C-alpha positions in Angstrom: -11.2 -2.7 -1.7 -7.9 -1.6 -3.6 -6.3 -2.4 -6.3 -2.4 -2.4 -6.1 -0.1 -1.3 -8.5 3.2 -3.1 -8.7 6.0 -1.0 -10.5 8.5 -3.1 -10.6 11.5 -0.1 -11.7 9.9 2.7 -9.3 12.4 5.6 -10.2 9.9 8.4 -11.6 7.5 6.0 -11.1 4.8 9.2 -10.3 5.6 12.0 -12.5 2.5 13.4 -11.3 3.8 13.9 -7.8 5.4 17.3 -8.8 2.0 19.3 -10.2 0.1 17.3 -6.9 3.0 19.1 -4.6 2.3 22.5 -6.4 -1.2 22.8 -5.2 -0.7 21.8 -2.1 -2.2 18.2 -2.0 1.4 16.1 -1.9 1.1 14.4 1.9 5.3 12.9 2.4 5.3 12.0 5.6 7.1 9.3 7.2 5.7 7.3 9.9 4.3 3.6 11.1 2.1 1.8 9.2 -0.3 -0.3 11.2 -1.6 -3.7 8.9 -4.4 -6.1 10.6 -5.2 -9.1 9.0 -9.2 -9.4 9.1 -10.7 -12.7 9.7 -14.0 -12.7 6.7 -12.8 -9.1 6.1 -14.6 -9.9 2.5 -17.9 -9.9 1.4 -16.7 -13.7 0.4 -16.0 -13.8 3.8 -12.4 -15.0 3.3 -9.3 -13.1 4.9 -8.2 -9.2 4.3 -5.4 -7.4 5.0 -6.1 -3.8 6.5 -3.4 -0.8 6.1 -3.6 2.2 8.2 -1.1 5.5 8.3 -2.0 8.1 10.6 -1.5 11.5 8.8 0.3 14.3 10.1 -2.8 16.2 10.7 -4.2 13.9 13.2 -6.6 12.0 10.3 -6.0 8.1 9.8 -6.4 6.7 6.6 -7.2 3.0 6.2 -6.8 0.8 3.0 -7.8 -2.0 2.2 -7.3 -5.3 0.3 -8.3 -9.3 -0.2 -5.2 -10.7 1.6 -5.2 -12.9 -1.7 -3.8 -9.8 -3.6 -1.0 -9.0 -0.9 0.3 -12.1 -1.3 0.5 -11.9 -5.1 2.3 -8.8 -4.9 4.4 -10.1 -2.0 5.1 -13.5 -4.6 6.2 -10.5 -7.8 8.6 -8.7 -5.9 10.0 -11.8 -4.0 10.2 -13.2 -8.0 12.0 -9.9 -8.5 14.4 -9.7 -5.7 15.0 -13.4 -5.4 17.4 -13.1 -2.1 15.6 -10.8 -0.3 17.2 -7.4 0.6 16.4 -7.9 4.4 
């Protein structure tokens, strides 16, 4: 299960990207992101959230976390931006 690393001041958050890009290992691609809730997706039987990223070379990346952690991240972002930006 993945972890969320919440960075509330994201400018310059990933200084290693320049090196990764120079190594040809950075994929910058804007595409749809699919999100699915999986009933009983956790070993505990609790729900999980799965993210699907269709990469430009045809590969598919799946990342999964607990619904609980996903909602905690949403709460953190909502606390920083209580009026929302939508």
